N, C-alpha and C positions, 0 to 999 in steps of 0.2 A: 466698540464691540459690535459684532453682527448684528442684524438683526432674526429675531425667530420667528420663521413661518408652521402654521397648520402645514397637514400634509397636504390638504387638498389645494389651497393656494404653492404650495411648491409644485404639484401635476398642472396647476393653469399655466404658472409661466413656463414652465418643462414644453410645453404644449403652443405656446402662445408663439404664432410662424414671427413675426417681427419683433426681435427681442431689443431692450431697448437695451445698455452699458452696464447700467443697475440690476434689470433682471437678469443679467449672462452672470455679474459679480454673485444675487442672492441663487441664482443656480447650483455657481460651483458650489458655495459654500456649502449648498445642504446636499453637495454629493461629497463635499471631504466630511461632513457628520458622520453621514450614514457610513461612512467606511471606515473611518475611525472606531464609531460604535457595534458594527456592525461585522467587522472582518481581524482581522488576526495579521491583516499587512501590514509592513514594517508602516513603522506614524510617517519616518521621513521620505520614504519612498510615494504614498499617499499624496504628503508634500507636495515635492515636485513633482510627481505624473499629474495630479490636477494644479499645477500652473502653466508645464512648461508651455513654451510658443512655439507654432508650426515651424516660425525662421530656425530655432535654435537645435545649432545641425548636432547634439544629443536625443533630440527627443526618440529616433527611430529606439537606440538602445533604450531608455529611458521608459518606451511604452512597451518592447517587449519583453521586458523584465516584470514589470506593471502586472501586464494583462498573462502573462504565465503566473505570478505569482497569486492572479485573483480564483483564477480556474484549480492551484494546486491548494490552498487555503480551501475551496469549496471542498474537495474530495475528502484532502483530509480531515474536516469538520468532520464529515457526513462517517469514515470511520471513526472516529473519535466517539460521533454520538451510538455506532453500530457496539461498540467495543461496550458501554455505559449498561446497552438493552441487554447484552448479553451475561454481561456480571449481572442485571439484576432477576434473568432468568434463572442462573447458577443459586441464585440465594434463594429464589420460586422454589429448585428443584432439593436446596439442601444437598449440593456436592459442597465440596471438601473446598475450602477455600485455603488451603496448603498453594502458599505462593503467592497470596497475597497482596503484600510489598512490592512486590514487580509489579505487579498486575497494575496496583496505585501508580507505581514511578514510570512505567512502560507503556501500561493499557493492553488489553491483551495485542492488541497489531505493534506493537511498537519495540516489539521482540525481534520483527520481522524487517524495521525499517529498512528501506536502502542504504546501502553505504559505498564509498569507494576506497578499493585496497589500493596499496601503496603504488600498483603500476598503472592507477587510475579506472580500471576495471569496473565494473559497477557489481557491487553484489547485492543481488536481487532477493525480494524475497521469498520465492519458494524455494531458494535457491539457503538461503539460511532456515526456512522451514525444516529442508532435508536435513542438514544439521544439526536441528533438535530434536530430530524424527527418533536418529540416531540414540538417544537414551529416552526417550520418551516409549520406545516400540523394542526395549531391553529387557529381558526379564530379569538381567542387576539393571538397575541407575547406575551403578557405578563401573557397571564397565557395558559401557556404549557399542552396538553395533558397526562391524565395518563396514566402508564402504560397502565391500562385498555382498554382504551378510544385505543390505539394504536393497541391494539392485536385483536380489531373489524375488523380491513383489517385485517388481514392472511385469507386466502381463507382457507373453508374447503370444503370438498367432498360431507356436506347434502347443503350446500348453496342454489342451485337449488331447493331443496325439502323443503328448511323450506322457500323457498319465496312464495310455492303455498300455503302456507297454511295460516287459521285465527290467528292473530294476538294475541285474545284472546283466541284461543283454547289450553287444558290441553298438543296437541301435540307438536304443537308449543315450550311453553316452556319446555317440557320436550326436545326436538330436540335443542334447541337453548341453553340449558345450559348447556347440553351434548358438541356442538359446542365450547363455549367460556370456559369449561376445557380445551377441546385441543390447543385453542389458547392461554389461557395465559402458558400451557405447554411450547407450540413452540419459546413463545417472549420470554420465560428464557432460553432456548435453544439457540437460536442466541444472546441472550445478553451474554451466557457462551463461545461462541465460535464458537459453531456450527453452520456450515454457511445453509442457506436454496439452496434449489435446484430453477435451472433458472425458471421453471413454477410458481413456488411459491413467488420468486421474483418479475416479472411479477405483478401475479394477485393483489399479497401487494402492489405494485405501485401505479397502476389501481384503484385500493380502498382506494387508499388516495387522493388522487387527486381530487381534487374542480370540478367540470363539465366544458368542454371545456379546462380545459388544459392544457397543450402540459407539455407529462410527459418521453419527449427523456433524458432533460440534466438526473433528477432524478435517470432515470432508471440505463442510463449512470455510474453516483456515485456510483450508490448502486451495479454498477457489476465490476466496477472498485475494489472497496472496500474487492468484494468476492473473486476477484484474489491477491490481498493485502493478503486476508487472509489464501487463498491455499498457496504463496507465504512461509509466516513465516510458516505456519505449515510444509512445506518441508522440510526449513532452519534446524529448529529444529531439526524434525528428523535425519537429516543429519549430524547436532554437537554432535548429542545425541550417533549417530550410530560409528561417529567417535571417541567416547571417552569421549566428553566434556574436550579437554583438555585447556582450555582458558575459563573465564568468558564470555560469549555472551555477556552481558552486553557492553564490553568492545568495543564489534565490531560495525558494520551501522545496522544492525537489528533495534536498538529501536533510532537510530540517523537522521530521516530522512530530518530534520532540518540543518544537517549539509551537507545536499547535494543543499538541496533548495535554500540556501544561497548567493549561488553561481549562481541563478539568479536572486535572487529579483530586480536587477538595471533592467533587462530584462523586469518581471511585470510590472515593475514602468513605463516605459518608453511606451509598450501595455497599460494601463489604460489612461494612460495623455494625450491620441491621443484624 
């Protein structure tokens, strides 16, 4: 049975310059207990990472996965808690809880969680949001917008000039066709993982919204999806720069649902009030 130490004593041992073997064993046990009790990282990975020795040839692989999962767990827990805060705000504002079962099972952000396509490419959160918005912003929910219709909301530098022209003029048609080609290209890039600039995103959301409809929530979710996309790109870069020592699909990066499941009961309680 491990010796249970108060927090102050653990700190004293951790900062002690010349630790005995007993001190190091207590420190190792304290760190493992903190990780088990306060993170959702896989228990087996915590045990292995906590006991791996310097001479173990598997140490770099274990440490790479452990530290990546620690970072991902932190950000995914942050996203989950943010989802709970937004749900509470919905309840306070009396917003219709239609789709509450989905919000409980997946969370507000779970519907955008990154996935692997059959060809190995990543289905990024913002790309998934675009797919969802085809129905959200359609006048008929049973008939989603086409990709061409959705692309019309993408801002273009010549928009103001086009707005001043006669719709029947050749100049209007020529400029409109050029702008649409650019919009379709831009949408294709966004769907493949290229992230829009913040000012592009803001104008895009404003153009999509029906008149007099508040766009704060749509912009917030879209902005969070971009941040999530940047996190994914950053973690993949770290993974590759570190030698790709383990299968990244074994980690938490593509398993947001493993974090959210710990928050489902709280979500259900919030939406039931």
